[in-house]
RODO-2510 file (C-alpha; in nm, 4 decimals, decimal comma):
residues 233
     n   res          X          Y          Z
     1     m     1,8871    -2,2114    -0,2959
     2     i     1,6257    -2,1006    -0,0429
     3     r     1,7641    -1,9212     0,2626
     4     a     1,4524    -1,7628     0,4136
     5     v     1,0846    -1,8482     0,4575
     6     f     0,8280    -1,5779     0,5355
     7     f     0,4836    -1,6499     0,6768
     8     d     0,1513    -1,4736     0,6799
     9     w    -0,0254    -1,4842     1,0174
    10     f    -0,4010    -1,5387     0,9988
    11     h    -0,5102    -1,8761     0,8570
    12     t    -0,1448    -1,9558     0,7855
    13     l     0,0052    -1,9848     1,1327
    14     a    -0,2895    -1,8989     1,3558
    15     r    -0,6657    -1,8742     1,3883
    16     f    -0,9005    -1,7154     1,6365
    17     d    -0,9727    -1,8956     1,9616
    18     p    -1,2679    -1,9505     1,9948
    19     p    -1,3026    -2,0071     1,6191
    20     r    -1,4797    -1,7389     1,4151
    21     e    -1,7552    -1,9755     1,3022
    22     q    -1,8472    -2,0317     1,6665
    23     l    -1,8462    -1,6599     1,7450
    24     y    -2,0560    -1,5769     1,4398
    25     c    -2,3078    -1,8478     1,5278
    26     q    -2,3437    -1,6900     1,8720
    27     a    -2,3921    -1,3489     1,7106
    28     f    -2,6545    -1,4821     1,4710
    29     l    -2,8362    -1,6591     1,7544
    30     k    -2,8707    -1,3287     1,9423
    31     s    -3,0559    -1,2058     1,6353
    32     g    -3,2815    -1,5113     1,6275
    33     i    -3,0937    -1,7081     1,3613
    34     k    -2,9758    -2,0577     1,4492
    35     l    -2,6865    -2,1917     1,2430
    36     s    -2,4156    -2,4473     1,3125
    37     p    -2,0429    -2,3629     1,3012
    38     e    -1,9895    -2,6369     1,0426
    39     a    -2,2594    -2,4900     0,8178
    40     i    -2,1029    -2,1440     0,7983
    41     m    -1,7292    -2,2197     0,7937
    42     h    -1,7050    -2,2102     0,4150
    43     s    -1,9344    -1,9065     0,3974
    44     i    -1,7012    -1,7123     0,6276
    45     l    -1,4122    -1,7838     0,3919
    46     i    -1,6170    -1,6553     0,0983
    47     a    -1,6938    -1,3409     0,2983
    48     d    -1,3208    -1,3088     0,3709
    49     q    -1,2428    -1,3107     0,0004
    50     y    -1,4943    -1,0322    -0,0593
    51     f    -1,3558    -0,8236     0,2280
    52     f    -0,9927    -0,8639     0,1238
    53     a    -1,0778    -0,7888    -0,2396
    54     e    -1,2479    -0,4668    -0,1329
    55     n    -0,9532    -0,3687     0,0826
    56     t    -0,7175    -0,4293    -0,2086
    57     k    -0,9198    -0,1954    -0,4300
    58     s    -0,9103     0,0792    -0,1681
    59     p    -0,8177     0,0506     0,2037
    60     i    -1,1476     0,0249     0,3913
    61     a    -1,0085     0,2223     0,6854
    62     d    -0,9538     0,5196     0,4520
    63     r    -1,3103     0,5246     0,3183
    64     n    -1,5899     0,7463     0,4486
    65     p    -1,8205     0,6020     0,7200
    66     e    -2,1026     0,5249     0,4770
    67     e    -1,8737     0,3280     0,2457
    68     q    -1,7174     0,1430     0,5403
    69     l    -2,0591     0,0421     0,6719
    70     s    -2,1566    -0,0877     0,3284
    71     v    -1,8550    -0,3199     0,3246
    72     y    -1,9080    -0,4349     0,6841
    73     i    -2,2750    -0,5111     0,6166
    74     k    -2,1843    -0,7208     0,3153
    75     y    -1,9773    -0,9559     0,5347
    76     p    -2,2579    -1,1110     0,7466
    77     q    -2,4912    -1,0700     0,4481
    78     t    -2,2643    -1,2975     0,2445
    79     i    -2,2633    -1,5615     0,5186
    80     l    -2,6417    -1,5541     0,5538
    81     n    -2,7046    -1,5526     0,1798
    82     e    -2,4923    -1,8670     0,1474
    83     a    -2,7237    -2,0228     0,4090
    84     k    -3,0274    -1,9173     0,1982
    85     i    -3,1384    -1,6679     0,4629
    86     n    -3,2702    -1,3245     0,3731
    87     a    -3,0346    -1,0652     0,5238
    88     p    -3,1747    -0,7100     0,5235
    89     k    -2,9521    -0,4187     0,6183
    90     e    -3,0999    -0,3767     0,9678
    91     l    -3,0381    -0,7411     1,0554
    92     c    -2,6779    -0,7241     0,9351
    93     i    -2,6100    -0,4135     1,1436
    94     e    -2,7455    -0,5938     1,4484
    95     v    -2,5250    -0,8956     1,3754
    96     i    -2,2182    -0,6707     1,3360
    97     k    -2,2801    -0,5254     1,6841
    98     n    -2,3179    -0,8754     1,8295
    99     v    -1,9984    -0,9930     1,6573
   100     r    -1,7979    -0,7015     1,7950
   101     e    -1,9138    -0,7894     2,1460
   102     n    -1,8202    -1,1551     2,0964
   103     f    -1,4726    -1,0714     1,9664
   104     t    -1,3808    -0,8556     2,2682
   105     n    -1,1785    -1,1256     2,4457
   106     v    -1,0782    -1,3422     2,1507
   107     a    -0,7242    -1,4813     2,1455
   108     f    -0,5205    -1,6714     1,8864
   109     s    -0,4240    -2,0384     1,8691
   110     l    -0,1759    -2,2079     1,6360
   111     f    -0,2649    -2,4712     1,3800
   112     d    -0,1389    -2,8173     1,4718
   113     d     0,1266    -2,8209     1,1984
   114     v     0,2945    -2,4918     1,2932
   115     l     0,5475    -2,5693     1,5671
   116     l     0,6506    -2,8984     1,4062
   117     t     0,7164    -2,7248     1,0745
   118     l     0,8970    -2,4246     1,2195
   119     k     1,1212    -2,6490     1,4265
   120     d     1,2114    -2,8497     1,1157
   121     l     1,2876    -2,5352     0,9142
   122     k     1,5078    -2,3925     1,1904
   123     q     1,7041    -2,7159     1,2016
   124     q     1,7740    -2,6580     0,8326
   125     k     1,9306    -2,3191     0,9250
   126     l     1,6633    -2,1196     0,7434
   127     t     1,5731    -1,7648     0,8459
   128     l     1,2056    -1,7404     0,9375
   129     g     0,9991    -1,4228     0,9259
   130     l     0,6418    -1,3182     0,9991
   131     l     0,4669    -1,0670     0,7707
   132     t     0,1286    -0,9394     0,8819
   133     n    -0,1176    -0,6608     0,8191
   134     l    -0,2304    -0,6806     1,1823
   135     d    -0,1292    -0,3947     1,4081
   136     s    -0,1634    -0,5962     1,7305
   137     d     0,1252    -0,6544     1,9712
   138     m     0,2646    -0,9417     1,7679
   139     v     0,5763    -0,9737     1,9829
   140     s     0,3690    -1,0612     2,2906
   141     i     0,1316    -1,2814     2,0923
   142     c     0,4188    -1,4833     1,9437
   143     r     0,5892    -1,5138     2,2796
   144     n     0,2714    -1,6421     2,4457
   145     l     0,2193    -1,8996     2,1710
   146     g     0,5745    -2,0340     2,1895
   147     l     0,6908    -1,8921     1,8570
   148     e     0,9706    -1,6757     1,9935
   149     a     1,2287    -1,9532     1,9585
   150     y     1,1524    -1,9996     1,5879
   151     i     1,0583    -1,6637     1,4349
   152     d     1,3702    -1,4573     1,3672
   153     f     1,1876    -1,1344     1,2894
   154     m     0,8487    -0,9882     1,2062
   155     v     0,7321    -0,7051     0,9857
   156     t     0,3934    -0,5441     1,0416
   157     a     0,2110    -0,3203     0,7973
   158     k     0,2377    -0,0379     1,0486
   159     e     0,6161    -0,0741     1,0638
   160     a     0,6512    -0,0981     0,6850
   161     g     0,4093     0,1860     0,6213
   162     a     0,2004    -0,0254     0,3833
   163     d    -0,0215    -0,3335     0,3897
   164     k     0,0286    -0,6443     0,1834
   165     p     0,0206    -0,6752    -0,1168
   166     n     0,2211    -0,3517    -0,1461
   167     p     0,5990    -0,3985    -0,1913
   168     p     0,7334    -0,2212     0,1237
   169     i     0,6341    -0,4956     0,3683
   170     f     0,7974    -0,7668     0,1529
   171     l     1,1070    -0,5593     0,0834
   172     a     1,1472    -0,4895     0,4555
   173     a     1,1408    -0,8651     0,5184
   174     l     1,4196    -0,9211     0,2651
   175     v     1,6313    -0,6576     0,4395
   176     k     1,5778    -0,8168     0,7796
   177     a     1,6497    -1,1638     0,6416
   178     e     1,9636    -1,0316     0,4695
   179     t     1,8779    -1,2199     0,1528
   180     n     1,7540    -1,1540    -0,1980
   181     a     1,4086    -1,2278    -0,3359
   182     q     1,5142    -1,5357    -0,5333
   183     e     1,6351    -1,6991    -0,2108
   184     a     1,3087    -1,6424    -0,0207
   185     i     0,9664    -1,8074    -0,0017
   186     h     0,6502    -1,6425     0,1257
   187     v     0,3634    -1,8618     0,2490
   188     g     0,0141    -1,7182     0,2871
   189     d    -0,3525    -1,7997     0,2422
   190     q    -0,4685    -1,4939     0,0455
   191     y    -0,3931    -1,5056    -0,3265
   192     n    -0,4158    -1,1309    -0,3938
   193     f    -0,2308    -1,0314    -0,0772
   194     d     0,0281    -1,3037    -0,0370
   195     v     0,0894    -1,4611    -0,3761
   196     v     0,0599    -1,1476    -0,5882
   197     g     0,2399    -0,9317    -0,3329
   198     a     0,5355    -1,1677    -0,2995
   199     r     0,5613    -1,2316    -0,6713
   200     n     0,5636    -0,8588    -0,7498
   201     v     0,8977    -0,8210    -0,5696
   202     g     1,0416    -1,1511    -0,6978
   203     i     0,9803    -1,3648    -0,3870
   204     n     0,8658    -1,7237    -0,4512
   205     p     0,5015    -1,7520    -0,3347
   206     i     0,3271    -2,0558    -0,1900
   207     l    -0,0484    -2,0513    -0,1340
   208     i    -0,1658    -2,2444     0,1702
   209     d    -0,5261    -2,3483     0,1156
   210     r    -0,6279    -2,5243     0,4349
   211     y    -0,9978    -2,5323     0,3445
   212     d    -0,9921    -2,5904    -0,0339
   213     t    -1,1254    -2,2440    -0,1138
   214     h    -0,8957    -2,1735    -0,4102
   215     p    -0,9429    -2,4618    -0,6578
   216     e    -0,9080    -2,2158    -0,9456
   217     v    -0,5477    -2,1221    -0,8603
   218     s    -0,2917    -2,2979    -1,0799
   219     d    -0,0101    -2,0452    -1,1270
   220     c     0,1751    -2,1078    -0,8004
   221     p     0,2543    -2,3948    -0,5641
   222     q    -0,0441    -2,4807    -0,3451
   223     i    -0,0311    -2,6701    -0,0146
   224     h    -0,2870    -2,7763     0,2444
   225     s    -0,0489    -2,8131     0,5368
   226     l     0,2708    -2,6348     0,6349
   227     t     0,4437    -2,9723     0,6512
   228     e     0,4429    -2,9683     0,2692
   229     i     0,6798    -2,6678     0,2510
   230     s     0,9897    -2,8871     0,2571
   231     q     0,9339    -3,0053    -0,1016
   232     y     0,9825    -2,6447    -0,2249
   233     l     1,3098    -2,5681    -0,0467
***
Protein backbone atom coordinates (compact mmCIF):
# COMPACT_ATOMS: atom_id res chain seq x y z
CA UNK A 1 0.00 0.00 0.00
CA UNK A 2 1.34 3.43 -0.96
CA UNK A 3 1.28 6.02 1.82
CA UNK A 4 3.56 8.75 0.46
CA UNK A 5 4.38 10.34 -2.89
CA UNK A 6 7.56 12.36 -3.38
CA UNK A 7 8.09 14.79 -6.25
CA UNK A 8 11.07 16.25 -8.02
CA UNK A 9 10.75 19.98 -8.74
CA UNK A 10 12.05 21.07 -12.14
CA UNK A 11 10.16 19.65 -15.15
CA UNK A 12 8.05 17.58 -12.75
CA UNK A 13 6.06 20.21 -10.87
CA UNK A 14 7.44 23.44 -12.31
CA UNK A 15 9.25 25.12 -15.17
CA UNK A 16 10.89 28.47 -15.68
CA UNK A 17 8.71 31.47 -16.47
CA UNK A 18 9.49 32.75 -19.09
CA UNK A 19 10.33 29.32 -20.54
CA UNK A 20 14.00 28.45 -21.05
CA UNK A 21 13.62 28.05 -24.81
CA UNK A 22 12.45 31.66 -25.01
CA UNK A 23 15.31 32.92 -22.86
CA UNK A 24 17.89 30.97 -24.84
CA UNK A 25 16.50 32.28 -28.13
CA UNK A 26 16.93 35.82 -26.79
CA UNK A 27 20.50 34.99 -25.76
CA UNK A 28 21.31 33.52 -29.16
CA UNK A 29 19.78 36.53 -30.92
CA UNK A 30 22.13 38.86 -29.03
CA UNK A 31 24.94 36.86 -30.60
CA UNK A 32 23.43 37.15 -34.08
CA UNK A 33 21.75 33.74 -34.20
CA UNK A 34 18.02 33.63 -34.88
CA UNK A 35 16.21 30.50 -33.70
CA UNK A 36 12.63 29.81 -32.67
CA UNK A 37 11.68 28.50 -29.21
CA UNK A 38 9.94 25.53 -30.82
CA UNK A 39 13.08 24.62 -32.77
CA UNK A 40 15.33 24.39 -29.71
CA UNK A 41 13.01 22.91 -27.07
CA UNK A 42 14.14 19.34 -27.69
CA UNK A 43 17.78 20.43 -28.01
CA UNK A 44 17.64 22.01 -24.54
CA UNK A 45 16.45 18.70 -23.10
CA UNK A 46 19.35 16.91 -24.78
CA UNK A 47 21.72 19.48 -23.28
CA UNK A 48 20.07 18.87 -19.90
CA UNK A 49 20.84 15.17 -20.13
CA UNK A 50 24.49 15.92 -20.85
CA UNK A 51 24.73 18.38 -17.95
CA UNK A 52 23.06 16.07 -15.44
CA UNK A 53 25.19 13.12 -16.58
CA UNK A 54 28.33 15.18 -16.02
CA UNK A 55 27.15 16.27 -12.60
CA UNK A 56 26.47 12.65 -11.67
CA UNK A 57 30.02 11.66 -12.60
CA UNK A 58 31.47 14.45 -10.46
CA UNK A 59 29.68 17.51 -9.00
CA UNK A 60 30.38 20.38 -11.39
CA UNK A 61 30.50 22.88 -8.53
CA UNK A 62 33.46 20.97 -7.06
CA UNK A 63 35.53 21.01 -10.25
CA UNK A 64 38.25 23.53 -11.07
CA UNK A 65 37.26 26.64 -13.08
CA UNK A 66 38.64 25.29 -16.36
CA UNK A 67 36.66 22.05 -16.06
CA UNK A 68 33.50 23.95 -15.08
CA UNK A 69 33.81 26.23 -18.10
CA UNK A 70 34.21 23.22 -20.38
CA UNK A 71 30.91 21.78 -19.15
CA UNK A 72 29.09 25.12 -19.36
CA UNK A 73 30.33 25.69 -22.91
CA UNK A 74 29.08 22.28 -23.98
CA UNK A 75 25.50 23.23 -23.02
CA UNK A 76 24.83 25.96 -25.64
CA UNK A 77 27.15 24.09 -28.02
CA UNK A 78 24.84 21.08 -27.84
CA UNK A 79 21.78 23.22 -28.59
CA UNK A 80 23.46 24.90 -31.56
CA UNK A 81 24.90 21.67 -32.93
CA UNK A 82 21.40 20.16 -32.93
CA UNK A 83 20.35 23.18 -35.04
CA UNK A 84 23.26 22.46 -37.45
CA UNK A 85 25.04 25.66 -36.43
CA UNK A 86 28.78 25.80 -35.90
CA UNK A 87 29.42 26.73 -32.26
CA UNK A 88 33.03 27.74 -31.53
CA UNK A 89 34.17 28.25 -27.95
CA UNK A 90 34.12 32.06 -28.13
CA UNK A 91 30.52 32.12 -29.35
CA UNK A 92 29.40 29.75 -26.59
CA UNK A 93 31.05 31.89 -23.91
CA UNK A 94 29.22 34.92 -25.27
CA UNK A 95 25.92 33.03 -25.23
CA UNK A 96 26.53 31.90 -21.62
CA UNK A 97 26.96 35.54 -20.56
CA UNK A 98 23.76 36.51 -22.38
CA UNK A 99 21.85 33.62 -20.79
CA UNK A 100 22.96 34.60 -17.29
CA UNK A 101 21.68 38.12 -17.89
CA UNK A 102 18.34 36.80 -19.17
CA UNK A 103 17.86 34.49 -16.19
CA UNK A 104 18.33 37.26 -13.60
CA UNK A 105 14.61 37.79 -12.96
CA UNK A 106 13.24 34.39 -13.97
CA UNK A 107 10.49 32.89 -11.82
CA UNK A 108 8.77 29.49 -11.76
CA UNK A 109 5.31 28.46 -12.95
CA UNK A 110 3.48 25.18 -12.36
CA UNK A 111 2.46 22.75 -15.07
CA UNK A 112 -1.29 22.65 -15.66
CA UNK A 113 -1.68 19.17 -14.14
CA UNK A 114 0.02 19.93 -10.81
CA UNK A 115 -2.62 21.45 -8.52
CA UNK A 116 -5.35 19.12 -9.79
CA UNK A 117 -3.18 16.07 -9.10
CA UNK A 118 -1.93 17.20 -5.70
CA UNK A 119 -5.46 17.99 -4.58
CA UNK A 120 -6.60 14.51 -5.62
CA UNK A 121 -3.69 12.84 -3.80
CA UNK A 122 -4.34 14.81 -0.61
CA UNK A 123 -7.98 13.75 -0.69
CA UNK A 124 -6.68 10.18 -0.67
CA UNK A 125 -4.84 10.96 2.62
CA UNK A 126 -1.40 10.53 1.06
CA UNK A 127 1.67 12.31 2.44
CA UNK A 128 3.26 14.50 -0.22
CA UNK A 129 6.89 15.58 -0.26
CA UNK A 130 9.16 17.68 -2.46
CA UNK A 131 12.76 16.56 -3.09
CA UNK A 132 15.02 18.97 -4.92
CA UNK A 133 18.66 19.67 -5.61
CA UNK A 134 17.90 23.40 -5.79
CA UNK A 135 19.14 25.54 -2.93
CA UNK A 136 16.62 28.34 -3.53
CA UNK A 137 14.09 29.46 -0.92
CA UNK A 138 11.67 26.67 -1.77
CA UNK A 139 9.33 27.50 1.11
CA UNK A 140 8.60 30.95 -0.34
CA UNK A 141 8.44 29.64 -3.90
CA UNK A 142 5.90 26.96 -2.96
CA UNK A 143 3.84 29.41 -0.95
CA UNK A 144 3.70 31.89 -3.84
CA UNK A 145 2.63 29.16 -6.26
CA UNK A 146 -0.17 27.87 -4.03
CA UNK A 147 1.51 24.60 -3.10
CA UNK A 148 1.63 25.17 0.65
CA UNK A 149 -1.75 23.53 1.21
CA UNK A 150 -0.66 20.31 -0.52
CA UNK A 151 3.05 19.72 0.13
CA UNK A 152 3.56 18.29 3.61
CA UNK A 153 7.33 18.69 3.64
CA UNK A 154 10.35 19.34 1.46
CA UNK A 155 13.92 18.12 1.49
CA UNK A 156 16.64 20.08 -0.30
CA UNK A 157 20.09 18.80 -1.18
CA UNK A 158 21.56 21.43 1.12
CA UNK A 159 19.49 20.17 4.05
CA UNK A 160 20.29 16.52 3.33
CA UNK A 161 23.96 17.20 2.71
CA UNK A 162 23.87 15.44 -0.66
CA UNK A 163 22.28 15.84 -4.09
CA UNK A 164 20.08 13.31 -5.80
CA UNK A 165 20.78 10.52 -6.72
CA UNK A 166 22.67 10.00 -3.44
CA UNK A 167 20.70 8.17 -0.71
CA UNK A 168 20.61 10.86 2.05
CA UNK A 169 18.01 13.08 0.36
CA UNK A 170 15.66 10.11 -0.24
CA UNK A 171 16.20 8.67 3.23
CA UNK A 172 15.47 12.07 4.79
CA UNK A 173 12.16 12.12 2.90
CA UNK A 174 11.20 8.71 4.29
CA UNK A 175 11.91 9.95 7.82
CA UNK A 176 9.78 13.05 7.33
CA UNK A 177 6.97 11.02 5.76
CA UNK A 178 7.18 8.51 8.63
CA UNK A 179 6.96 5.61 6.20
CA UNK A 180 9.15 2.91 4.72
CA UNK A 181 10.53 2.76 1.19
CA UNK A 182 8.07 0.11 -0.03
CA UNK A 183 5.17 2.42 0.84
CA UNK A 184 6.54 5.42 -1.08
CA UNK A 185 6.66 6.58 -4.71
CA UNK A 186 9.08 9.12 -6.12
CA UNK A 187 8.17 10.96 -9.34
CA UNK A 188 10.84 12.76 -11.35
CA UNK A 189 11.96 13.53 -14.88
CA UNK A 190 15.65 12.57 -14.67
CA UNK A 191 16.35 8.85 -14.97
CA UNK A 192 19.80 8.85 -13.34
CA UNK A 193 18.82 11.26 -10.57
CA UNK A 194 15.24 10.32 -9.80
CA UNK A 195 14.68 6.74 -10.91
CA UNK A 196 18.09 5.34 -9.99
CA UNK A 197 18.30 7.37 -6.79
CA UNK A 198 14.88 6.29 -5.54
CA UNK A 199 15.37 2.67 -6.53
CA UNK A 200 18.72 2.48 -4.72
CA UNK A 201 16.96 3.01 -1.38
CA UNK A 202 13.94 0.83 -2.24
CA UNK A 203 11.48 3.61 -3.15
CA UNK A 204 9.19 2.90 -6.13
CA UNK A 205 10.25 5.23 -8.98
CA UNK A 206 8.06 6.75 -11.68
CA UNK A 207 9.63 8.61 -14.59
CA UNK A 208 7.62 11.55 -15.87
CA UNK A 209 8.55 12.18 -19.49
CA UNK A 210 6.56 15.24 -20.51
CA UNK A 211 8.45 15.70 -23.78
CA UNK A 212 9.10 12.11 -24.92
CA UNK A 213 12.85 12.35 -24.36
CA UNK A 214 13.30 8.89 -22.80
CA UNK A 215 11.86 6.36 -25.28
CA UNK A 216 14.64 3.93 -24.37
CA UNK A 217 13.53 3.58 -20.73
CA UNK A 218 11.57 0.38 -20.07
CA UNK A 219 12.55 -0.69 -16.55
CA UNK A 220 10.18 1.58 -14.61
CA UNK A 221 6.70 3.06 -14.93
CA UNK A 222 6.66 6.02 -17.31
CA UNK A 223 4.01 8.75 -17.44
CA UNK A 224 3.49 11.90 -19.49
CA UNK A 225 1.20 13.70 -17.06
CA UNK A 226 0.94 13.73 -13.28
CA UNK A 227 -2.71 12.77 -13.62
CA UNK A 228 -1.51 9.26 -14.49
CA UNK A 229 -0.01 8.68 -11.01
CA UNK A 230 -3.27 7.32 -9.62
CA UNK A 231 -2.91 4.03 -11.53
CA UNK A 232 0.26 3.24 -9.51
CA UNK A 233 -1.13 3.84 -6.02
